[in-house]
ROGURO-964541 format. One record per residue (C-alpha): x, y, z; residue in three letters. Coordinates in nm, 4 decimals, decimal comma. Layout:
# ROGURO-964541
+----------+----------+----------+---------+
!       px !       py !       pz ! residuo !
+----------+----------+----------+---------+
!        X !        Y !        Z !     ALA !
...
+----------+----------+----------+---------+
This chain:
# ROGURO-964541
+----------+----------+----------+---------+
!       px !       py !       pz ! residuo !
+----------+----------+----------+---------+
!   1,3670 !   2,2325 !  -3,1023 !     MET !
!   1,3193 !   2,5171 !  -2,8506 !     GLU !
!   0,9714 !   2,4472 !  -2,8529 !     ILE !
!   1,0942 !   2,0448 !  -2,7340 !     LEU !
!   1,3596 !   2,2247 !  -2,5238 !     GLU !
!   1,0556 !   2,3890 !  -2,3294 !     PHE !
!   0,8394 !   2,1209 !  -2,2923 !     ILE !
!   1,0836 !   1,9087 !  -2,1818 !     SER !
!   1,2279 !   2,1342 !  -1,9074 !     LYS !
!   0,9079 !   2,3001 !  -1,8104 !     ALA !
!   0,7417 !   1,9778 !  -1,7019 !     VAL !
!   1,0768 !   1,8906 !  -1,5302 !     ALA !
!   1,0269 !   2,1945 !  -1,3000 !     ALA !
!   0,6483 !   2,1046 !  -1,3158 !     PHE !
!   0,7138 !   1,7567 !  -1,1210 !     LEU !
!   1,0293 !   1,8543 !  -0,9201 !     ALA !
!   0,8117 !   2,1780 !  -0,7542 !     VAL !
!   0,4375 !   1,8936 !  -0,7056 !     CYS !
!   0,6695 !   1,6575 !  -0,5052 !     TYR !
!   0,9622 !   1,8371 !  -0,3648 !     CYS !
!   0,8370 !   1,7949 !  -0,0406 !     TYR !
!   0,7982 !   1,4715 !  -0,0306 !     GLN !
!   1,1825 !   1,4585 !   0,1108 !     PHE !
!   1,0987 !   1,7189 !   0,3292 !     LEU !
!   0,9312 !   1,3992 !   0,4305 !     TYR !
!   1,2663 !   1,2185 !   0,5669 !     ILE !
!   1,3775 !   1,3617 !   0,8054 !     PRO !
!   1,0373 !   1,4209 !   1,0082 !     VAL !
!   1,0150 !   1,0821 !   0,9682 !     ALA !
!   1,2985 !   1,0524 !   1,1386 !     LEU !
!   1,2674 !   1,2891 !   1,4122 !     PHE !
!   0,9432 !   1,0068 !   1,4949 !     ALA !
!   1,1993 !   0,7599 !   1,4857 !     LYS !
!   1,4236 !   0,9704 !   1,7567 !     ILE !
!   1,1127 !   1,1098 !   1,9706 !     LYS !
!   0,8567 !   0,8154 !   1,9530 !     LYS !
!   0,6018 !   0,8507 !   2,2163 !     ARG !
!   0,4687 !   0,5413 !   2,2779 !     ARG !
!   0,0648 !   0,5788 !   2,3979 !     LEU !
!  -0,0666 !   0,4424 !   2,6556 !     PRO !
!  -0,3417 !   0,1106 !   2,7012 !     PRO !
!  -0,6974 !   0,2450 !   2,5888 !     SER !
!  -0,9021 !   0,2478 !   2,9473 !     LYS !
!  -1,1852 !   0,0583 !   2,7124 !     LYS !
!  -1,1416 !  -0,2697 !   2,6215 !     GLU !
!  -1,2988 !  -0,2319 !   2,2265 !     ASN !
!  -1,4787 !  -0,5296 !   2,0274 !     ASN !
!  -1,3600 !  -0,6135 !   1,7210 !     TYR !
!  -1,4525 !  -0,8065 !   1,4291 !     ALA !
!  -1,1719 !  -0,9292 !   1,1723 !     VAL !
!  -1,2383 !  -0,9054 !   0,7584 !     LEU !
!  -1,0420 !  -1,1703 !   0,5290 !     ILE !
!  -1,1255 !  -1,1403 !   0,2016 !     CYS !
!  -1,0102 !  -1,5004 !   0,0481 !     ALA !
!  -0,9712 !  -1,6587 !  -0,3057 !     ARG !
!  -0,8228 !  -1,9698 !  -0,2732 !     ASN !
!  -0,5770 !  -1,9326 !   0,0001 !     GLU !
!  -0,6323 !  -2,2226 !   0,1390 !     GLU !
!  -0,2158 !  -2,2740 !   0,1710 !     ASN !
!  -0,1761 !  -1,9840 !   0,4869 !     VAL !
!  -0,4738 !  -1,8325 !   0,6109 !     ILE !
!  -0,5008 !  -2,1592 !   0,9026 !     HIS !
!  -0,1102 !  -1,8665 !   0,9744 !     GLU !
!  -0,2306 !  -1,5631 !   0,9806 !     LEU !
!  -0,5668 !  -1,6980 !   1,1551 !     ILE !
!  -0,3446 !  -1,8061 !   1,4024 !     GLU !
!  -0,1652 !  -1,4831 !   1,4372 !     SER !
!  -0,4631 !  -1,3787 !   1,5226 !     ILE !
!  -0,5323 !  -1,6377 !   1,7872 !     ARG !
!  -0,1330 !  -1,5246 !   1,9336 !     GLN !
!  -0,2804 !  -1,1803 !   2,0163 !     GLN !
!  -0,2027 !  -0,9736 !   2,3740 !     SER !
!  -0,5732 !  -0,8228 !   2,2809 !     TYR !
!  -0,8266 !  -1,0667 !   2,4773 !     PRO !
!  -0,9695 !  -1,3177 !   2,2650 !     ALA !
!  -1,2997 !  -1,2414 !   2,3551 !     GLU !
!  -1,3306 !  -0,9516 !   2,1970 !     LYS !
!  -1,1795 !  -1,0333 !   1,8658 !     ILE !
!  -1,3867 !  -1,1971 !   1,5895 !     THR !
!  -1,3076 !  -1,3516 !   1,2771 !     VAL !
!  -1,4753 !  -1,3779 !   0,9614 !     PHE !
!  -1,3905 !  -1,4708 !   0,6142 !     VAL !
!  -1,5519 !  -1,3679 !   0,3124 !     ALA !
!  -1,4160 !  -1,7058 !   0,1204 !     ALA !
!  -1,5194 !  -1,5509 !  -0,2385 !     ASP !
!  -1,5193 !  -1,8170 !  -0,5729 !     ASN !
!  -1,2843 !  -2,0659 !  -0,3630 !     CYS !
!  -1,2564 !  -2,3433 !  -0,5727 !     THR !
!  -1,0434 !  -2,5253 !  -0,3319 !     ASP !
!  -1,0496 !  -2,6371 !   0,0502 !     GLY !
!  -1,0505 !  -2,1768 !   0,1835 !     THR !
!  -1,4071 !  -2,1819 !   0,3743 !     ALA !
!  -1,2874 !  -2,5706 !   0,5382 !     ALA !
!  -0,9314 !  -2,4234 !   0,6382 !     ALA !
!  -1,1433 !  -2,1081 !   0,8160 !     ALA !
!  -1,4471 !  -2,3079 !   0,9429 !     ARG !
!  -1,1538 !  -2,4860 !   1,1228 !     SER !
!  -0,8883 !  -2,2732 !   1,2898 !     CYS !
!  -1,3109 !  -2,1743 !   1,4292 !     GLY !
!  -1,3425 !  -1,7929 !   1,1702 !     ALA !
!  -1,7108 !  -1,7517 !   1,1175 !     VAL !
!  -1,7192 !  -1,7981 !   0,6902 !     VAL !
!  -1,9453 !  -1,6959 !   0,5000 !     TYR !
!  -1,9168 !  -1,8300 !   0,0723 !     GLU !
!  -1,9710 !  -1,6311 !  -0,1743 !     ARG !
!  -1,9918 !  -1,6969 !  -0,5866 !     PHE !
!  -2,0228 !  -1,4177 !  -0,8131 !     ASP !
!  -1,8732 !  -1,4296 !  -1,1125 !     MET !
!  -1,9741 !  -1,1533 !  -1,2513 !     ARG !
!  -1,8650 !  -0,9229 !  -0,9869 !     LEU !
!  -1,4499 !  -0,9384 !  -0,8972 !     ILE !
!  -1,3328 !  -0,7978 !  -0,6375 !     GLY !
!  -1,1775 !  -0,7515 !  -0,3093 !     LYS !
!  -1,4312 !  -0,3839 !  -0,3158 !     GLY !
!  -1,7013 !  -0,6603 !  -0,3925 !     TYR !
!  -1,6648 !  -0,9391 !  -0,1465 !     ALA !
!  -1,6111 !  -0,6429 !   0,1280 !     MET !
!  -1,9178 !  -0,4953 !   0,0937 !     GLU !
!  -2,0826 !  -0,8770 !   0,0382 !     PHE !
!  -1,8997 !  -0,9477 !   0,3579 !     LEU !
!  -1,9801 !  -0,6494 !   0,5794 !     LEU !
!  -2,3363 !  -0,6882 !   0,5050 !     ASP !
!  -2,3378 !  -1,0456 !   0,5911 !     CYS !
!  -2,2162 !  -0,9623 !   0,9358 !     ILE !
!  -2,4336 !  -0,6467 !   0,9707 !     LYS !
!  -2,7655 !  -0,8923 !   0,9275 !     GLN !
!  -2,6481 !  -1,1663 !   1,2005 !     ASP !
!  -2,4886 !  -0,9365 !   1,4279 !     TYR !
!  -2,6014 !  -0,5907 !   1,4418 !     GLY !
!  -2,4122 !  -0,3368 !   1,5466 !     ASP !
!  -2,1725 !  -0,5134 !   1,8158 !     ILE !
!  -1,8441 !  -0,4072 !   1,6686 !     PHE !
!  -1,6705 !  -0,0852 !   1,7419 !     ASP !
!  -1,4079 !  -0,1371 !   1,5143 !     GLY !
!  -1,3179 !  -0,3175 !   1,2015 !     TYR !
!  -1,0331 !  -0,4717 !   1,1171 !     PHE !
!  -0,9203 !  -0,6291 !   0,7554 !     VAL !
!  -0,6067 !  -0,8656 !   0,6405 !     PHE !
!  -0,5119 !  -1,0726 !   0,3387 !     ASP !
!  -0,5233 !  -1,4065 !   0,3571 !     ALA !
!  -0,1573 !  -1,4739 !   0,3985 !     ASP !
!  -0,0915 !  -1,2196 !   0,5939 !     ASN !
!   0,1752 !  -1,2541 !   0,9714 !     ILE !
!   0,0614 !  -1,0686 !   1,3026 !     LEU !
!   0,3264 !  -1,0139 !   1,5676 !     THR !
!   0,1567 !  -1,1098 !   1,8839 !     TYR !
!   0,1244 !  -0,7267 !   1,9912 !     ASN !
!  -0,0626 !  -0,6110 !   1,6440 !     TYR !
!  -0,4046 !  -0,5817 !   1,7249 !     ILE !
!  -0,3336 !  -0,4397 !   2,1497 !     GLU !
!  -0,0816 !  -0,1711 !   1,9421 !     GLN !
!  -0,3723 !  -0,0702 !   1,7233 !     MET !
!  -0,6221 !   0,0065 !   1,9455 !     ASP !
!  -0,3770 !   0,2533 !   2,1535 !     ARG !
!  -0,4265 !   0,4696 !   1,8898 !     THR !
!  -0,8197 !   0,3670 !   1,7550 !     PHE !
!  -0,8077 !   0,5440 !   2,1083 !     CYS !
!  -0,6476 !   0,7784 !   2,0985 !     SER !
!  -0,8778 !   1,0045 !   1,8151 !     GLY !
!  -0,8239 !   0,7821 !   1,4662 !     TYR !
!  -1,1046 !   0,6222 !   1,3295 !     ASP !
!  -0,8574 !   0,5355 !   1,0643 !     ILE !
!  -0,5698 !   0,3728 !   1,1234 !     VAL !
!  -0,3302 !   0,1861 !   0,9082 !     THR !
!   0,0213 !  -0,0123 !   0,9832 !     SER !
!   0,3957 !  -0,0843 !   0,9212 !     TYR !
!   0,3876 !  -0,3747 !   0,5966 !     ARG !
!   0,6563 !  -0,6075 !   0,6108 !     ASN !
!   0,7797 !  -0,8680 !   0,4313 !     SER !
!   0,7662 !  -1,2323 !   0,4353 !     LYS !
!   1,0007 !  -1,3197 !   0,2144 !     ASN !
!   1,2121 !  -0,9911 !   0,1088 !     TYR !
!   1,4887 !  -1,1760 !   0,0611 !     GLY !
!   1,3247 !  -1,4172 !  -0,2473 !     ASP !
!   1,4571 !  -1,2347 !  -0,5687 !     ASN !
!   1,4487 !  -0,8596 !  -0,6772 !     TRP !
!   1,1142 !  -0,8822 !  -0,7158 !     VAL !
!   1,0317 !  -0,9437 !  -0,3949 !     SER !
!   1,2519 !  -0,7393 !  -0,1895 !     SER !
!   1,1439 !  -0,4252 !  -0,4329 !     GLY !
!   0,7996 !  -0,5101 !  -0,3884 !     TYR !
!   0,9080 !  -0,4985 !   0,0441 !     GLY !
!   1,1181 !  -0,2250 !   0,0548 !     LEU !
!   0,8688 !   0,0234 !  -0,1324 !     TRP !
!   0,6202 !  -0,1189 !   0,1297 !     PHE !
!   0,8402 !  -0,0471 !   0,4287 !     ILE !
!   0,9789 !   0,2599 !   0,2741 !     LYS !
!   0,6319 !   0,4153 !   0,2286 !     SER !
!   0,5133 !   0,2904 !   0,6271 !     SER !
!   0,8239 !   0,4871 !   0,7470 !     VAL !
!   0,8974 !   0,8085 !   0,4990 !     TYR !
!   0,5437 !   0,8655 !   0,3976 !     LEU !
!   0,2797 !   0,7950 !   0,6426 !     ASN !
!   0,4805 !   0,8033 !   0,9572 !     GLN !
!   0,5619 !   1,1538 !   0,8033 !     ALA !
!   0,2188 !   1,2291 !   0,7389 !     ARG !
!   0,1378 !   1,1548 !   1,1237 !     HIS !
!   0,4183 !   1,3228 !   1,2799 !     THR !
!   0,2947 !   1,6070 !   1,1190 !     LEU !
!  -0,1025 !   1,5655 !   1,1532 !     GLY !
!  -0,1760 !   1,5460 !   0,8237 !     VAL !
!  -0,3895 !   1,2403 !   0,7022 !     SER !
!  -0,1782 !   0,8603 !   0,5895 !     CYS !
!  -0,3035 !   0,6456 !   0,3589 !     ALA !
!  -0,4276 !   0,3073 !   0,3698 !     VAL !
!  -0,1940 !   0,0640 !   0,1618 !     SER !
!  -0,4698 !  -0,2793 !   0,0182 !     GLY !
!  -0,4518 !  -0,4519 !   0,3849 !     THR !
!  -0,3430 !  -0,4406 !   0,7781 !     GLY !
!  -0,5549 !  -0,1778 !   0,8702 !     PHE !
!  -0,8955 !  -0,1213 !   1,0354 !     MET !
!  -1,1924 !   0,1542 !   1,0267 !     PHE !
!  -1,4384 !   0,2723 !   1,2869 !     SER !
!  -1,8449 !   0,1394 !   1,2860 !     ARG !
!  -1,8763 !   0,5694 !   1,2925 !     ARG !
!  -1,6810 !   0,5008 !   0,9041 !     ILE !
!  -1,8894 !   0,2178 !   0,7300 !     ILE !
!  -2,1969 !   0,4052 !   0,8975 !     GLU !
!  -2,1128 !   0,7206 !   0,7254 !     LYS !
!  -2,0659 !   0,5176 !   0,4225 !     GLN !
!  -2,3758 !   0,2503 !   0,4885 !     ASN !
!  -2,1369 !  -0,0362 !   0,3992 !     GLY !
!  -1,8102 !  -0,0250 !   0,1701 !     TRP !
!  -1,9468 !   0,1140 !  -0,1612 !     PRO !
!  -1,5421 !   0,1006 !  -0,2709 !     TYR !
!  -1,5475 !  -0,1275 !  -0,5462 !     HIS !
!  -1,2118 !   0,0346 !  -0,8047 !     LEU !
!  -0,9337 !  -0,1838 !  -0,8777 !     LEU !
!  -0,7810 !  -0,0108 !  -0,5479 !     THR !
!  -1,0406 !  -0,0281 !  -0,4061 !     GLU !
!  -0,7661 !   0,0547 !  -0,0818 !     ASP !
!  -0,6344 !   0,4144 !  -0,1988 !     ILE !
!  -1,0395 !   0,4463 !  -0,3171 !     GLU !
!  -1,0938 !   0,4118 !   0,0800 !     PHE !
!  -0,8410 !   0,6944 !   0,1480 !     SER !
!  -0,8963 !   0,8756 !  -0,0818 !     VAL !
!  -1,2738 !   0,9445 !  -0,0438 !     ALA !
!  -1,2753 !   0,9858 !   0,3486 !     ASN !
!  -0,9976 !   1,2232 !   0,2968 !     ILE !
!  -1,1817 !   1,4145 !   0,0406 !     ALA !
!  -1,4661 !   1,3929 !   0,3516 !     GLN !
!  -1,2279 !   1,5488 !   0,5950 !     GLY !
!  -1,1791 !   1,2534 !   0,7731 !     GLU !
!  -0,7825 !   1,1766 !   0,9601 !     LYS !
!  -0,5992 !   0,8303 !   0,9005 !     ILE !
!  -0,3191 !   0,8101 !   1,1563 !     GLY !
!  -0,0606 !   0,5205 !   1,1428 !     ILE !
!   0,0806 !   0,2862 !   1,4565 !     CYS !
!   0,4158 !   0,2055 !   1,3068 !     ALA !
!   0,4392 !  -0,0021 !   1,6599 !     ASP !
!   0,1930 !  -0,2302 !   1,4708 !     ALA !
!   0,4191 !  -0,4508 !   1,2571 !     VAL !
!   0,2692 !  -0,7341 !   0,9809 !     PHE !
!   0,4265 !  -0,9335 !   0,7151 !     TYR !
!   0,2881 !  -1,0241 !   0,3822 !     ASP !
!   0,3846 !  -1,2118 !   0,1250 !     GLU !
!   0,5455 !  -1,0285 !  -0,2241 !     GLN !
!   0,5753 !  -1,2359 !  -0,5400 !     PRO !
!   0,8723 !  -1,3693 !  -0,6873 !     THR !
!   0,7959 !  -1,3777 !  -1,0861 !     SER !
!   0,8233 !  -1,0756 !  -1,3332 !     PHE !
!   0,4942 !  -1,1189 !  -1,5056 !     ARG !
!   0,3151 !  -1,1699 !  -1,1863 !     GLN !
!   0,4650 !  -0,8433 !  -1,0473 !     ALA !
!   0,3516 !  -0,6855 !  -1,4087 !     TRP !
!  -0,0130 !  -0,7990 !  -1,3900 !     GLN !
!  -0,0746 !  -0,6908 !  -1,0786 !     GLN !
!   0,1029 !  -0,3435 !  -1,0780 !     ARG !
!  -0,0531 !  -0,3353 !  -1,3764 !     MET !
!  -0,4020 !  -0,3553 !  -1,2084 !     ARG !
!  -0,2781 !  -0,0438 !  -0,9256 !     TRP !
!  -0,1750 !   0,2107 !  -1,2236 !     ALA !
!  -0,5036 !   0,1690 !  -1,4034 !     LYS !
!  -0,6810 !   0,1834 !  -1,0121 !     GLY !
!  -0,4775 !   0,4363 !  -0,9778 !     TYR !
!  -0,6254 !   0,6603 !  -1,2657 !     LEU !
!  -0,9611 !   0,5596 !  -1,1651 !     GLN !
!  -0,9320 !   0,7163 !  -0,8851 !     VAL !
!  -0,7977 !   1,0104 !  -0,9791 !     PHE !
!  -1,0533 !   1,0744 !  -1,2823 !     TRP !
!  -1,3162 !   0,9524 !  -1,0038 !     LYS !
!  -1,2283 !   1,2052 !  -0,7347 !     TYR !
!  -0,9891 !   1,4692 !  -0,8493 !     LYS !
!  -1,2704 !   1,7047 !  -0,7866 !     SER !
!  -1,3364 !   1,7501 !  -0,4722 !     PRO !
!  -0,9754 !   1,6674 !  -0,4321 !     LEU !
!  -0,9148 !   1,9714 !  -0,6384 !     PHE !
!  -1,1881 !   2,1784 !  -0,3666 !     LYS !
!  -1,0024 !   2,0143 !  -0,1034 !     GLY !
!  -0,6785 !   2,1757 !  -0,2194 !     CYS !
!  -0,8140 !   2,5024 !  -0,2465 !     VAL !
!  -0,9885 !   2,5077 !   0,0744 !     ARG !
!  -0,6792 !   2,4090 !   0,2695 !     GLY !
!  -0,6675 !   2,0823 !   0,2656 !     SER !
!  -0,2842 !   1,9841 !   0,2436 !     PHE !
!  -0,3644 !   1,5823 !   0,2617 !     SER !
!  -0,5723 !   1,5876 !  -0,0034 !     CYS !
!  -0,2959 !   1,8290 !  -0,2120 !     PHE !
!  -0,1061 !   1,4825 !  -0,0491 !     ASP !
!  -0,3208 !   1,2563 !  -0,2192 !     MET !
!  -0,4016 !   1,4552 !  -0,5649 !     LEU !
!   0,0214 !   1,4204 !  -0,5894 !     MET !
!  -0,0241 !   1,0767 !  -0,5125 !     THR !
!  -0,3562 !   0,9670 !  -0,7492 !     THR !
!  -0,1669 !   1,1774 !  -1,0244 !     MET !
!  -0,0429 !   0,9925 !  -1,3292 !     PRO !
!   0,2987 !   1,1432 !  -1,3272 !     SER !
!   0,4595 !   0,8972 !  -1,5723 !     PHE !
!   0,2352 !   1,0491 !  -1,7825 !     VAL !
!   0,4821 !   1,3861 !  -1,7738 !     LEU !
!   0,7774 !   1,1596 !  -1,7355 !     SER !
!   0,7311 !   0,9686 !  -2,0123 !     LEU !
!   0,6966 !   1,3555 !  -2,1875 !     ILE !
!   1,0298 !   1,4763 !  -2,1143 !     ILE !
!   1,1699 !   1,0788 !  -2,2304 !     PHE !
!   0,9758 !   1,1073 !  -2,5510 !     ALA !
!   1,0953 !   1,5721 !  -2,6001 !     SER !
!   1,4739 !   1,4197 !  -2,5409 !     ASN !
!   1,4196 !   1,1725 !  -2,7683 !     ILE !
!   1,2546 !   1,3641 !  -3,0179 !     ALA !
!   1,5274 !   1,6043 !  -2,9940 !     LEU !
!   1,8018 !   1,3458 !  -3,0932 !     ALA !
!   1,6147 !   1,2576 !  -3,3767 !     VAL !
!   1,5515 !   1,6774 !  -3,5355 !     MET !
!   1,9669 !   1,6227 !  -3,4486 !     ALA !
!   2,0262 !   1,3943 !  -3,6590 !     VAL !
!   1,7453 !   1,5354 !  -3,9344 !     ALA !
!   1,9645 !   1,8806 !  -3,9685 !     LYS !
!   2,3011 !   1,7373 !  -3,9712 !     GLY !
!   2,3535 !   1,7794 !  -3,6097 !     GLU !
!   2,5266 !   1,6296 !  -3,3141 !     ASN !
!   2,2659 !   1,4348 !  -3,1588 !     PRO !
!   2,5101 !   1,2866 !  -2,8432 !     PHE !
!   2,4834 !   1,6238 !  -2,6685 !     LEU !
!   2,0790 !   1,5925 !  -2,5924 !     THR !
!   2,0826 !   1,2306 !  -2,5688 !     MET !
!   2,4062 !   1,2786 !  -2,2780 !     THR !
!   2,1403 !   1,5005 !  -2,0849 !     THR !
!   1,8613 !   1,2462 !  -2,1294 !     LEU !
!   2,1458 !   0,9505 !  -2,0069 !     LEU !
!   2,2554 !   1,1647 !  -1,7401 !     GLN !
!   1,8927 !   1,2191 !  -1,6440 !     SER !
!   1,8144 !   0,8919 !  -1,5947 !     LEU !
!   2,1118 !   0,8524 !  -1,4138 !     PHE !
!   2,0581 !   1,1076 !  -1,1613 !     GLY !
!   1,7209 !   0,9603 !  -1,0787 !     ALA !
!   1,8628 !   0,5944 !  -1,0458 !     TYR !
!   2,1677 !   0,7765 !  -0,8568 !     LEU !
!   1,8225 !   0,9182 !  -0,5870 !     SER !
!   1,6376 !   0,5953 !  -0,6217 !     LEU !
!   1,8900 !   0,4523 !  -0,5022 !     PHE !
!   2,0066 !   0,7145 !  -0,1838 !     GLY !
!   1,6597 !   0,6016 !  -0,1108 !     LEU !
!   1,7296 !   0,2501 !  -0,0910 !     SER !
!   2,0357 !   0,2583 !   0,0758 !     VAL !
!   1,8991 !   0,4970 !   0,3573 !     PHE !
!   1,6077 !   0,3149 !   0,3829 !     THR !
!   1,7688 !  -0,0366 !   0,4177 !     THR !
!   1,9900 !   0,1398 !   0,6958 !     VAL !
!   1,7206 !   0,3028 !   0,9235 !     THR !
!   1,5140 !  -0,0195 !   0,8796 !     GLU !
!   1,7735 !  -0,3404 !   0,8859 !     TRP !
!   1,6936 !  -0,4823 !   1,1777 !     LYS !
!   1,3179 !  -0,5091 !   1,0810 !     ARG !
!   1,4024 !  -0,6786 !   0,7525 !     ILE !
!   1,4671 !  -1,0735 !   0,6674 !     LEU !
!   1,6954 !  -1,1141 !   0,5173 !     ALA !
!   2,0800 !  -1,1510 !   0,5398 !     SER !
!   2,2990 !  -0,9242 !   0,5232 !     PRO !
!   2,4184 !  -0,9588 !   0,2502 !     LEU !
!   2,0903 !  -0,9902 !   0,0443 !     LYS !
!   1,9912 !  -0,6428 !   0,2011 !     LYS !
!   2,3155 !  -0,4385 !   0,0363 !     ILE !
!   2,2167 !  -0,6231 !  -0,3170 !     LEU !
!   1,8872 !  -0,5109 !  -0,3925 !     TYR !
!   1,9948 !  -0,1696 !  -0,2749 !     CYS !
!   2,1627 !  -0,1534 !  -0,6682 !     PHE !
!   1,8174 !  -0,3990 !  -0,8275 !     THR !
!   1,5034 !  -0,2253 !  -0,5820 !     VAL !
!   1,5321 !   0,1420 !  -0,8853 !     PRO !
!   1,5068 !  -0,1048 !  -1,1246 !     ILE !
!   1,2685 !  -0,2922 !  -1,0111 !     PHE !
!   1,0726 !   0,0780 !  -0,9559 !     GLN !
!   1,1479 !   0,2083 !  -1,2772 !     ALA !
!   0,9994 !  -0,0770 !  -1,4668 !     THR !
!   0,6684 !   0,1166 !  -1,3094 !     TYR !
!   0,7243 !   0,3209 !  -1,5620 !     ILE !
!   0,6099 !   0,0803 !  -1,8891 !     PRO !
!   0,3531 !  -0,1117 !  -1,6775 !     VAL !
!   0,2099 !   0,2563 !  -1,6259 !     SER !
!   0,1972 !   0,3552 !  -2,0114 !     LEU !
!   0,0723 !  -0,0136 !  -2,0765 !     TRP !
!  -0,2381 !  -0,0066 !  -1,8578 !     ALA !
!  -0,3685 !   0,3435 !  -2,0160 !     LEU !
!  -0,4428 !   0,1118 !  -2,3590 !     PHE !
!  -0,5316 !  -0,2638 !  -2,1831 !     VAL !
!  -0,8549 !  -0,3618 !  -2,0476 !     ASN !
!  -0,7797 !  -0,4517 !  -1,6771 !     VAL !
!  -0,9500 !  -0,7099 !  -1,4943 !     THR !
!  -0,8464 !  -0,8421 !  -1,0783 !     TRP !
!  -0,7468 !  -1,1351 !  -1,1090 !     LYS !
!  -0,5970 !  -1,3278 !  -0,7629 !     PRO !
!  -0,1909 !  -1,3709 !  -0,6700 !     ILE !
!  -0,0874 !  -1,7124 !  -0,5721 !     HIS !
!  -0,0106 !  -1,7155 !  -0,1964 !     HIS !
!   0,2579 !  -2,0434 !  -0,1006 !     SER !
!   0,4928 !  -1,8792 !   0,1415 !     VAL !
!   0,5107 !  -2,0258 !   0,5554 !     SER !
!   0,5273 !  -1,7722 !   0,8110 !     GLY !
!   0,6216 !  -2,0565 !   1,0500 !     ARG !
!   0,9118 !  -1,8973 !   1,1884 !     GLU !
!   0,6888 !  -1,5375 !   1,2746 !     LEU !
!   0,4747 !  -1,7825 !   1,4269 !     LEU !
!   0,7281 !  -1,9243 !   1,6266 !     ALA !
!   0,8596 !  -1,5676 !   1,7485 !     LYS !
!   0,4960 !  -1,5053 !   1,7855 !     ASN !
!   0,4969 !  -1,7432 !   2,0777 !     LYS !
!   0,8531 !  -1,6362 !   2,1770 !     THR !
!   0,7685 !  -1,2670 !   2,2339 !     ALA !
!   0,4488 !  -1,3385 !   2,4012 !     ALA !
+----------+----------+----------+---------+
């Protein structure tokens, strides 16, 4: 029993030491919000390609392209490219009708966004050469605020070759699942990436809503990122090579979150498996970066490390202690009480962070005041379900599966027109 108690306490202490630095990000991000420094307009008008990989997205892709057409940035400097990836609907026709350049891909062997990105960039290079200064990446369900590209361009011209942005949600208020996603992405944008940016360390790309320069794509000779989470692989690979990712918090985009727990389970299984893939593939260069003194490498090592396994060790140790107490005729309630107190403490911590994020980002969250308050209580529960999801992902074969999108962004497009 003493060994189990030692293991439980040692693992808990290890987790606390490894991740306590992220709590320091909170005051840093608050300081950045108070002392916000606006970048001046860039003197050069860059030529941008917008990359959209879409699979059966005819219901929403026209709204994304319309939001791109509404941009305050010069329209002649923006070219929209769509990879209609294994589509069986009218995605290609819908994108073409909106003025996008469309390439259709049919390959049921190499499935995933990473392969579609590689295909699209290869097509652009072959047909257009090296005329673009930078490349934006969006998912078909995204909607951009009217000055998104203009704001990103300012950060790009300030010296960052990779820039991510503020990820918000179209359907935050739908239910406890969509709000769980939505608040996590908002918190990551502000209290992770904005803090990293302020401290001068690298941010991390989150799936969509980011850009990179021509130099980055030339350096990698295309898009060699094909793991289940190609976004974090892209981030980790570049950080390990010494690149620094910035964020433009003034560039806001909206995307659609799943509302079905079953769909959320499948998607997060892919994320969990993908994070494991990234950790095993890049752990060596990240460790070497840590030895060289790179805090960004340490940060990414902690981000990709399968910490849920350590959490399960703590949980299993406490359960084993309770069982052993029963076997010896002792009272198991002391051990179980300690475990329940730990679980309640974890819930309170996540609840407090949810409340704090909701209050500080209140105006940006698209939901009624009642729902904003209500979902503060459910977000910790949703986030806790990531532990069994991650555990299950260890033992099953996870493949990339498309997420169905149908939420309209007409109100956001109307706001763009009004703001412009």
